[in-house]
All heavy atoms as a GROMACS GRO file, in nm:
protein
  481
    1MET      N    1   8.380  12.157   9.677
    1MET     CA    2   8.312  12.110   9.566
    1MET      C    3   8.355  11.966   9.536
    1MET      O    4   8.470  11.934   9.551
    1MET     CB    5   8.340  12.195   9.439
    1MET     CG    6   8.264  12.144   9.314
    1MET     SD    7   8.289  12.249   9.175
    1MET     CE    8   8.171  12.382   9.219
    2SER      N    9   8.258  11.876   9.514
    2SER     CA   10   8.289  11.736   9.494
    2SER      C   11   8.246  11.692   9.353
    2SER      O   12   8.138  11.738   9.304
    2SER     CB   13   8.224  11.652   9.598
    2SER     OG   14   8.233  11.520   9.572
    3ASP      N   15   8.320  11.592   9.297
    3ASP     CA   16   8.273  11.538   9.170
    3ASP      C   17   8.209  11.404   9.195
    3ASP      O   18   8.181  11.327   9.094
    3ASP     CB   19   8.392  11.528   9.071
    3ASP     CG   20   8.498  11.440   9.125
    3ASP    OD1   21   8.493  11.399   9.242
    3ASP    OD2   22   8.586  11.399   9.049
    4ILE      N   23   8.175  11.373   9.313
    4ILE     CA   24   8.113  11.249   9.355
    4ILE      C   25   7.968  11.265   9.369
    4ILE      O   26   7.920  11.347   9.439
    4ILE     CB   27   8.174  11.194   9.485
    4ILE    CG1   28   8.325  11.189   9.482
    4ILE    CG2   29   8.114  11.054   9.518
    4ILE    CD1   30   8.382  11.082   9.386
    5ILE      N   31   7.888  11.185   9.298
    5ILE     CA   32   7.747  11.195   9.298
    5ILE      C   33   7.690  11.170   9.439
    5ILE      O   34   7.726  11.080   9.517
    5ILE     CB   35   7.678  11.091   9.203
    5ILE    CG1   36   7.718  11.129   9.061
    5ILE    CG2   37   7.525  11.094   9.224
    5ILE    CD1   38   7.679  11.022   8.957
    6ASP      N   39   7.608  11.261   9.488
    6ASP     CA   40   7.544  11.259   9.618
    6ASP      C   41   7.640  11.292   9.736
    6ASP      O   42   7.607  11.279   9.851
    6ASP     CB   43   7.468  11.127   9.647
    6ASP     CG   44   7.351  11.108   9.561
    6ASP    OD1   45   7.292  11.210   9.515
    6ASP    OD2   46   7.325  10.996   9.524
    7ASP      N   47   7.765  11.321   9.703
    7ASP     CA   48   7.862  11.370   9.806
    7ASP      C   49   7.875  11.271   9.927
    7ASP      O   50   7.875  11.317  10.041
    7ASP     CB   51   7.832  11.504   9.855
    7ASP     CG   52   7.845  11.612   9.737
    7ASP    OD1   53   7.928  11.589   9.649
    7ASP    OD2   54   7.764  11.706   9.742
    8PRO      N   55   7.895  11.139   9.908
    8PRO     CA   56   7.922  11.051  10.022
    8PRO      C   57   8.056  11.098  10.084
    8PRO      O   58   8.160  11.097  10.007
    8PRO     CB   59   7.927  10.913   9.964
    8PRO     CG   60   7.966  10.935   9.817
    8PRO     CD   61   7.905  11.065   9.782
    9ILE      N   62   8.064  11.134  10.206
    9ILE     CA   63   8.175  11.191  10.274
    9ILE      C   64   8.300  11.103  10.270
    9ILE      O   65   8.411  11.143  10.250
    9ILE     CB   66   8.144  11.232  10.420
    9ILE    CG1   67   8.044  11.340  10.412
    9ILE    CG2   68   8.275  11.272  10.491
    9ILE    CD1   69   7.991  11.378  10.557
   10ASP      N   70   8.270  10.965  10.272
   10ASP     CA   71   8.389  10.872  10.278
   10ASP      C   72   8.452  10.858  10.138
   10ASP      O   73   8.556  10.804  10.129
   10ASP     CB   74   8.348  10.737  10.335
   10ASP     CG   75   8.240  10.673  10.251
   10ASP    OD1   76   8.160  10.738  10.186
   10ASP    OD2   77   8.228  10.543  10.252
   11MET      N   78   8.389  10.916  10.036
   11MET     CA   79   8.451  10.900   9.908
   11MET      C   80   8.519  11.036   9.857
   11MET      O   81   8.599  11.032   9.767
   11MET     CB   82   8.335  10.869   9.803
   11MET     CG   83   8.272  10.732   9.826
   11MET     SD   84   8.389  10.598   9.815
   11MET     CE   85   8.426  10.598   9.641
   12ILE      N   86   8.478  11.147   9.917
   12ILE     CA   87   8.537  11.272   9.870
   12ILE      C   88   8.683  11.271   9.919
   12ILE      O   89   8.717  11.251  10.037
   12ILE     CB   90   8.466  11.389   9.940
   12ILE    CG1   91   8.315  11.389   9.892
   12ILE    CG2   92   8.536  11.520   9.910
   12ILE    CD1   93   8.226  11.487   9.962
   13ALA      N   94   8.777  11.295   9.824
   13ALA     CA   95   8.918  11.297   9.848
   13ALA      C   96   8.968  11.168   9.915
   13ALA      O   97   9.055  11.169   9.995
   13ALA     CB   98   8.960  11.418   9.929
   14SER      N   99   8.895  11.055   9.886
   14SER     CA  100   8.931  10.933   9.944
   14SER      C  101   8.896  10.921  10.088
   14SER      O  102   8.937  10.826  10.152
   14SER     CB  103   9.076  10.885   9.914
   14SER     OG  104   9.099  10.885   9.773
   15GLY      N  105   8.832  11.015  10.144
   15GLY     CA  106   8.780  11.016  10.284
   15GLY      C  107   8.898  10.990  10.388
   15GLY      O  108   8.876  10.897  10.474
   16PRO      N  109   9.006  11.065  10.387
   16PRO     CA  110   9.109  11.034  10.476
   16PRO      C  111   9.076  11.052  10.622
   16PRO      O  112   9.150  11.002  10.714
   16PRO     CB  113   9.221  11.125  10.434
   16PRO     CG  114   9.154  11.237  10.370
   16PRO     CD  115   9.030  11.178  10.305
   17THR      N  116   8.973  11.129  10.656
   17THR     CA  117   8.938  11.152  10.793
   17THR      C  118   8.804  11.087  10.836
   17THR      O  119   8.742  11.127  10.933
   17THR     CB  120   8.933  11.301  10.824
   17THR    OG1  121   8.837  11.367  10.746
   17THR    CG2  122   9.067  11.373  10.799
   18ILE      N  123   8.757  10.998  10.753
   18ILE     CA  124   8.635  10.933  10.779
   18ILE      C  125   8.652  10.787  10.823
   18ILE      O  126   8.748  10.715  10.772
   18ILE     CB  127   8.544  10.935  10.649
   18ILE    CG1  128   8.527  11.077  10.594
   18ILE    CG2  129   8.411  10.864  10.669
   18ILE    CD1  130   8.461  11.170  10.694
   19ILE      N  131   8.566  10.737  10.907
   19ILE     CA  132   8.576  10.600  10.955
   19ILE      C  133   8.571  10.504  10.842
   19ILE      O  134   8.487  10.514  10.757
   19ILE     CB  135   8.468  10.574  11.052
   19ILE    CG1  136   8.482  10.663  11.182
   19ILE    CG2  137   8.464  10.427  11.097
   19ILE    CD1  138   8.370  10.656  11.275
   20ASP      N  139   8.654  10.405  10.838
   20ASP     CA  140   8.664  10.301  10.742
   20ASP      C  141   8.554  10.197  10.765
   20ASP      O  142   8.555  10.129  10.871
   20ASP     CB  143   8.802  10.226  10.741
   20ASP     CG  144   8.805  10.123  10.635
   20ASP    OD1  145   8.718  10.106  10.558
   20ASP    OD2  146   8.909  10.047  10.639
   21LYS      N  147   8.454  10.188  10.679
   21LYS     CA  148   8.339  10.099  10.704
   21LYS      C  149   8.366   9.962  10.639
   21LYS      O  150   8.281   9.870  10.650
   21LYS     CB  151   8.213  10.157  10.646
   21LYS     CG  152   8.171  10.282  10.718
   21LYS     CD  153   8.043  10.342  10.658
   21LYS     CE  154   8.015  10.472  10.725
   21LYS     NZ  155   7.902  10.542  10.662
   22SER      N  156   8.478   9.951  10.569
   22SER     CA  157   8.507   9.817  10.507
   22SER      C  158   8.549   9.711  10.610
   22SER      O  159   8.583   9.749  10.724
   22SER     CB  160   8.615   9.834  10.401
   22SER     OG  161   8.736   9.874  10.457
   23ASN      N  162   8.549   9.589  10.573
   23ASN     CA  163   8.595   9.482  10.657
   23ASN      C  164   8.663   9.368  10.573
   23ASN      O  165   8.680   9.382  10.454
   23ASN     CB  166   8.477   9.424  10.732
   23ASN     CG  167   8.372   9.373  10.642
   23ASN    OD1  168   8.396   9.304  10.548
   23ASN    ND2  169   8.247   9.401  10.678
   24TYR      N  170   8.711   9.271  10.644
   24TYR     CA  171   8.781   9.161  10.584
   24TYR      C  172   8.701   9.101  10.476
   24TYR      O  173   8.760   9.064  10.369
   24TYR     CB  174   8.822   9.058  10.696
   24TYR     CG  175   8.884   8.932  10.641
   24TYR    CD1  176   9.012   8.928  10.581
   24TYR    CD2  177   8.822   8.814  10.653
   24TYR    CE1  178   9.066   8.816  10.526
   24TYR    CE2  179   8.868   8.693  10.611
   24TYR     CZ  180   8.989   8.703  10.541
   24TYR     OH  181   9.045   8.582  10.494
   25GLU      N  182   8.578   9.071  10.504
   25GLU     CA  183   8.490   9.004  10.403
   25GLU      C  184   8.485   9.087  10.273
   25GLU      O  185   8.485   9.026  10.162
   25GLU     CB  186   8.348   8.982  10.462
   25GLU     CG  187   8.348   8.877  10.568
   25GLU     CD  188   8.386   8.924  10.707
   25GLU    OE1  189   8.385   9.046  10.731
   25GLU    OE2  190   8.410   8.841  10.792
   26ASP      N  191   8.476   9.222  10.287
   26ASP     CA  192   8.474   9.305  10.167
   26ASP      C  193   8.598   9.290  10.077
   26ASP      O  194   8.595   9.268   9.960
   26ASP     CB  195   8.459   9.453  10.202
   26ASP     CG  196   8.325   9.483  10.272
   26ASP    OD1  197   8.231   9.414  10.243
   26ASP    OD2  198   8.329   9.576  10.352
   27ALA      N  199   8.712   9.288  10.153
   27ALA     CA  200   8.838   9.276  10.083
   27ALA      C  201   8.856   9.137  10.025
   27ALA      O  202   8.897   9.121   9.907
   27ALA     CB  203   8.957   9.298  10.184
   28LEU      N  204   8.811   9.035  10.088
   28LEU     CA  205   8.818   8.896  10.048
   28LEU      C  206   8.732   8.875   9.919
   28LEU      O  207   8.767   8.805   9.824
   28LEU     CB  208   8.778   8.795  10.148
   28LEU     CG  209   8.830   8.658  10.135
   28LEU    CD1  210   8.985   8.655  10.112
   28LEU    CD2  211   8.793   8.575  10.258
   29LYS      N  212   8.614   8.948   9.916
   29LYS     CA  213   8.525   8.939   9.795
   29LYS      C  214   8.600   8.986   9.670
   29LYS      O  215   8.586   8.931   9.568
   29LYS     CB  216   8.398   9.022   9.817
   29LYS     CG  217   8.298   8.957   9.909
   29LYS     CD  218   8.178   9.041   9.923
   29LYS     CE  219   8.083   8.984  10.036
   29LYS     NZ  220   7.968   9.077  10.059
   30ILE      N  221   8.674   9.098   9.689
   30ILE     CA  222   8.756   9.152   9.576
   30ILE      C  223   8.864   9.052   9.534
   30ILE      O  224   8.882   9.030   9.412
   30ILE     CB  225   8.810   9.285   9.614
   30ILE    CG1  226   8.689   9.388   9.630
   30ILE    CG2  227   8.906   9.337   9.508
   30ILE    CD1  228   8.729   9.520   9.692
   31VAL      N  229   8.936   8.997   9.634
   31VAL     CA  230   9.041   8.905   9.610
   31VAL      C  231   8.982   8.788   9.526
   31VAL      O  232   9.038   8.745   9.423
   31VAL     CB  233   9.105   8.854   9.739
   31VAL    CG1  234   9.196   8.735   9.708
   31VAL    CG2  235   9.176   8.966   9.808
   32ASN      N  236   8.866   8.735   9.561
   32ASN     CA  237   8.805   8.620   9.498
   32ASN      C  238   8.751   8.661   9.361
   32ASN      O  239   8.771   8.586   9.264
   32ASN     CB  240   8.698   8.556   9.584
   32ASN     CG  241   8.755   8.500   9.708
   32ASN    OD1  242   8.865   8.445   9.707
   32ASN    ND2  243   8.672   8.493   9.814
   33LYS      N  244   8.690   8.774   9.354
   33LYS     CA  245   8.629   8.822   9.227
   33LYS      C  246   8.732   8.831   9.119
   33LYS      O  247   8.710   8.794   9.002
   33LYS     CB  248   8.564   8.960   9.248
   33LYS     CG  249   8.503   9.012   9.115
   33LYS     CD  250   8.438   9.150   9.138
   33LYS     CE  251   8.381   9.203   9.015
   33LYS     NZ  252   8.315   9.333   9.036
   34TYR      N  253   8.849   8.891   9.143
   34TYR     CA  254   8.953   8.900   9.046
   34TYR      C  255   9.061   8.795   9.052
   34TYR      O  256   9.166   8.803   8.978
   34TYR     CB  257   9.024   9.040   9.068
   34TYR     CG  258   8.923   9.154   9.038
   34TYR    CD1  259   8.864   9.227   9.139
   34TYR    CD2  260   8.889   9.177   8.906
   34TYR    CE1  261   8.775   9.319   9.115
   34TYR    CE2  262   8.795   9.281   8.876
   34TYR     CZ  263   8.737   9.353   8.980
   34TYR     OH  264   8.653   9.451   8.954
   35LYS      N  265   9.026   8.687   9.130
   35LYS     CA  266   9.117   8.569   9.140
   35LYS      C  267   9.261   8.610   9.166
   35LYS      O  268   9.354   8.563   9.105
   35LYS     CB  269   9.110   8.489   9.012
   35LYS     CG  270   8.965   8.429   8.982
   35LYS     CD  271   8.965   8.354   8.852
   35LYS     CE  272   8.835   8.283   8.823
   35LYS     NZ  273   8.724   8.361   8.807
   36LEU      N  274   9.273   8.702   9.263
   36LEU     CA  275   9.407   8.755   9.306
   36LEU      C  276   9.474   8.645   9.388
   36LEU      O  277   9.421   8.575   9.467
   36LEU     CB  278   9.396   8.878   9.388
   36LEU     CG  279   9.322   8.994   9.317
   36LEU    CD1  280   9.308   9.109   9.410
   36LEU    CD2  281   9.397   9.039   9.192
   37VAL      N  282   9.607   8.632   9.365
   37VAL     CA  283   9.689   8.540   9.451
   37VAL      C  284   9.764   8.631   9.546
   37VAL      O  285   9.849   8.708   9.507
   37VAL     CB  286   9.785   8.463   9.355
   37VAL    CG1  287   9.873   8.374   9.443
   37VAL    CG2  288   9.703   8.381   9.255
   38LEU      N  289   9.734   8.610   9.674
   38LEU     CA  290   9.804   8.686   9.779
   38LEU      C  291   9.887   8.596   9.869
   38LEU      O  292   9.847   8.483   9.893
   38LEU     CB  293   9.698   8.764   9.865
   38LEU     CG  294   9.607   8.856   9.789
   38LEU    CD1  295   9.517   8.923   9.886
   38LEU    CD2  296   9.686   8.966   9.719
   39SER      N  297   9.998   8.651   9.918
   39SER     CA  298  10.074   8.576  10.016
   39SER      C  299   9.998   8.558  10.140
   39SER      O  300   9.902   8.634  10.173
   39SER     CB  301  10.206   8.650  10.035
   39SER     OG  302  10.180   8.775  10.110
   40ASP      N  303  10.045   8.464  10.230
   40ASP     CA  304   9.987   8.444  10.359
   40ASP      C  305   9.995   8.577  10.442
   40ASP      O  306   9.907   8.611  10.518
   40ASP     CB  307  10.055   8.335  10.434
   40ASP     CG  308  10.022   8.195  10.369
   40ASP    OD1  309   9.912   8.184  10.295
   40ASP    OD2  310  10.099   8.097  10.398
   41LYS      N  311  10.107   8.645  10.424
   41LYS     CA  312  10.125   8.774  10.497
   41LYS      C  313  10.023   8.878  10.455
   41LYS      O  314   9.971   8.946  10.542
   41LYS     CB  315  10.274   8.826  10.473
   41LYS     CG  316  10.303   8.947  10.549
   41LYS     CD  317  10.391   8.912  10.669
   41LYS     CE  318  10.440   9.028  10.736
   41LYS     NZ  319  10.487   9.006  10.869
   42ALA      N  320   9.998   8.882  10.324
   42ALA     CA  321   9.908   8.984  10.279
   42ALA      C  322   9.760   8.952  10.332
   42ALA      O  323   9.689   9.038  10.367
   42ALA     CB  324   9.904   8.992  10.125
   43LEU      N  325   9.727   8.826  10.326
   43LEU     CA  326   9.596   8.782  10.377
   43LEU      C  327   9.580   8.809  10.524
   43LEU      O  328   9.477   8.853  10.574
   43LEU     CB  329   9.569   8.631  10.348
   43LEU     CG  330   9.547   8.593  10.204
   43LEU    CD1  331   9.546   8.448  10.189
   43LEU    CD2  332   9.417   8.661  10.155
   44GLU      N  333   9.695   8.792  10.601
   44GLU     CA  334   9.695   8.820  10.742
   44GLU      C  335   9.669   8.973  10.764
   44GLU      O  336   9.596   9.009  10.853
   44GLU     CB  337   9.833   8.781  10.794
   44GLU     CG  338   9.849   8.801  10.940
   44GLU     CD  339   9.985   8.757  10.990
   44GLU    OE1  340  10.038   8.650  10.946
   44GLU    OE2  341  10.050   8.828  11.069
   45HIS      N  342   9.724   9.054  10.678
   45HIS     CA  343   9.706   9.204  10.693
   45HIS      C  344   9.561   9.238  10.662
   45HIS      O  345   9.512   9.328  10.718
   45HIS     CB  346   9.802   9.277  10.605
   45HIS     CG  347   9.937   9.296  10.670
   45HIS    ND1  348   9.968   9.382  10.765
   45HIS    CD2  349  10.056   9.224  10.647
   45HIS    CE1  350  10.090   9.374  10.806
   45HIS    NE2  351  10.146   9.273  10.731
   46LEU      N  352   9.502   9.171  10.570
   46LEU     CA  353   9.358   9.200  10.539
   46LEU      C  354   9.271   9.180  10.660
   46LEU      O  355   9.169   9.251  10.676
   46LEU     CB  356   9.312   9.114  10.420
   46LEU     CG  357   9.358   9.140  10.284
   46LEU    CD1  358   9.299   9.047  10.185
   46LEU    CD2  359   9.319   9.284  10.242
   47LYS      N  360   9.306   9.086  10.742
   47LYS     CA  361   9.225   9.048  10.857
   47LYS      C  362   9.238   9.151  10.972
   47LYS      O  363   9.160   9.148  11.065
   47LYS     CB  364   9.261   8.913  10.910
   47LYS     CG  365   9.220   8.804  10.813
   47LYS     CD  366   9.259   8.668  10.866
   47LYS     CE  367   9.231   8.557  10.768
   47LYS     NZ  368   9.275   8.426  10.820
   48MET      N  369   9.340   9.236  10.968
   48MET     CA  370   9.359   9.335  11.068
   48MET      C  371   9.249   9.440  11.065
   48MET      O  372   9.212   9.489  10.962
   48MET     CB  373   9.496   9.398  11.057
   48MET     CG  374   9.609   9.305  11.068
   48MET     SD  375   9.776   9.376  11.024
   48MET     CE  376   9.798   9.485  11.170
   49LEU      N  377   9.199   9.477  11.185
   49LEU     CA  378   9.093   9.580  11.192
   49LEU      C  379   9.152   9.716  11.171
   49LEU      O  380   9.264   9.742  11.209
   49LEU     CB  381   9.032   9.573  11.329
   49LEU     CG  382   8.945   9.443  11.367
   49LEU    CD1  383   8.904   9.455  11.508
   49LEU    CD2  384   8.830   9.432  11.269
   50THR      N  385   9.078   9.799  11.104
   50THR     CA  386   9.109   9.931  11.089
   50THR      C  387   9.042  10.019  11.192
   50THR      O  388   8.946   9.972  11.250
   50THR     CB  389   9.082   9.983  10.945
   50THR    OG1  390   8.936   9.964  10.923
   50THR    CG2  391   9.149   9.911  10.839
   51VAL      N  392   9.084  10.138  11.207
   51VAL     CA  393   9.028  10.229  11.306
   51VAL      C  394   8.879  10.254  11.269
   51VAL      O  395   8.840  10.283  11.159
   51VAL     CB  396   9.097  10.365  11.302
   51VAL    CG1  397   9.034  10.463  11.392
   51VAL    CG2  398   9.244  10.348  11.344
   52LYS      N  399   8.793  10.242  11.368
   52LYS     CA  400   8.647  10.257  11.346
   52LYS      C  401   8.592  10.375  11.422
   52LYS      O  402   8.476  10.411  11.413
   52LYS     CB  403   8.570  10.128  11.396
   52LYS     CG  404   8.609  10.001  11.316
   52LYS     CD  405   8.588  10.008  11.169
   52LYS     CE  406   8.631   9.883  11.100
   52LYS     NZ  407   8.629   9.896  10.961
   53ILE      N  408   8.675  10.436  11.505
   53ILE     CA  409   8.633  10.560  11.576
   53ILE      C  410   8.734  10.664  11.560
   53ILE      O  411   8.853  10.642  11.586
   53ILE     CB  412   8.614  10.527  11.732
   53ILE    CG1  413   8.505  10.424  11.747
   53ILE    CG2  414   8.579  10.651  11.808
   53ILE    CD1  415   8.496  10.374  11.896
   54LEU      N  416   8.689  10.788  11.523
   54LEU     CA  417   8.783  10.904  11.510
   54LEU      C  418   8.725  11.015  11.588
   54LEU      O  419   8.644  11.090  11.544
   54LEU     CB  420   8.789  10.936  11.360
   54LEU     CG  421   8.851  10.839  11.261
   54LEU    CD1  422   8.838  10.890  11.116
   54LEU    CD2  423   8.995  10.814  11.294
   55ASN      N  424   8.777  11.026  11.709
   55ASN     CA  425   8.730  11.134  11.798
   55ASN      C  426   8.786  11.269  11.771
   55ASN      O  427   8.736  11.368  11.820
   55ASN     CB  428   8.762  11.097  11.942
   55ASN     CG  429   8.686  10.977  11.991
   55ASN    OD1  430   8.569  10.955  11.955
   55ASN    ND2  431   8.747  10.894  12.071
   56ASN      N  432   8.887  11.276  11.687
   56ASN     CA  433   8.957  11.409  11.658
   56ASN      C  434   8.925  11.451  11.518
   56ASN      O  435   9.005  11.526  11.462
   56ASN     CB  436   9.104  11.394  11.688
   56ASN     CG  437   9.167  11.291  11.589
   56ASN    OD1  438   9.104  11.206  11.528
   56ASN    ND2  439   9.304  11.293  11.580
   57SER      N  440   8.818  11.413  11.463
   57SER     CA  441   8.781  11.452  11.318
   57SER      C  442   8.641  11.508  11.316
   57SER      O  443   8.546  11.468  11.382
   57SER     CB  444   8.788  11.323  11.235
   57SER     OG  445   8.753  11.359  11.100
   58LYS      N  446   8.631  11.624  11.239
   58LYS     CA  447   8.495  11.689  11.218
   58LYS      C  448   8.495  11.716  11.069
   58LYS      O  449   8.584  11.770  11.010
   58LYS     CB  450   8.496  11.812  11.300
   58LYS     CG  451   8.360  11.885  11.288
   58LYS     CD  452   8.364  12.030  11.338
   58LYS     CE  453   8.324  12.042  11.475
   58LYS     NZ  454   8.317  12.183  11.520
   59VAL      N  455   8.375  11.682  11.011
   59VAL     CA  456   8.354  11.713  10.869
   59VAL      C  457   8.240  11.815  10.860
   59VAL      O  458   8.132  11.797  10.920
   59VAL     CB  459   8.307  11.579  10.794
   59VAL    CG1  460   8.271  11.611  10.650
   59VAL    CG2  461   8.423  11.481  10.800
   60ILE      N  462   8.269  11.912  10.783
   60ILE     CA  463   8.170  12.019  10.755
   60ILE      C  464   8.152  12.035  10.606
   60ILE      O  465   8.248  12.064  10.530
   60ILE     CB  466   8.213  12.157  10.813
   60ILE    CG1  467   8.228  12.142  10.973
   60ILE    CG2  468   8.112  12.267  10.777
   60ILE    CD1  469   8.291  12.261  11.030
   61LEU      N  470   8.030  12.013  10.560
   61LEU     CA  471   8.001  12.034  10.418
   61LEU      C  472   7.928  12.161  10.408
   61LEU      O  473   7.836  12.193  10.476
   61LEU     CB  474   7.909  11.919  10.360
   61LEU     CG  475   7.972  11.783  10.351
   61LEU    CD1  476   7.881  11.683  10.298
   61LEU    CD2  477   8.106  11.785  10.262
   62GLY      N  478   7.976  12.247  10.306
   62GLY     CA  479   7.916  12.376  10.302
   62GLY      C  480   7.867  12.408  10.162
   62GLY      O  481   7.883  12.338  10.074
   0.00000   0.00000   0.00000
């Protein structure tokens, strides 16, 4: 059972086994929107790619 409208799989329980569809630009938009001040190291980490393929994960909604 989910409390998320329309049950988007990546949002249920924070989607720990779902491919991360976000990217650097998405994160940077948030940084800019809230005028966050980040270190060079933090900005460098934002640019790192996250896993986009999960071959060992299966989601079943019932």
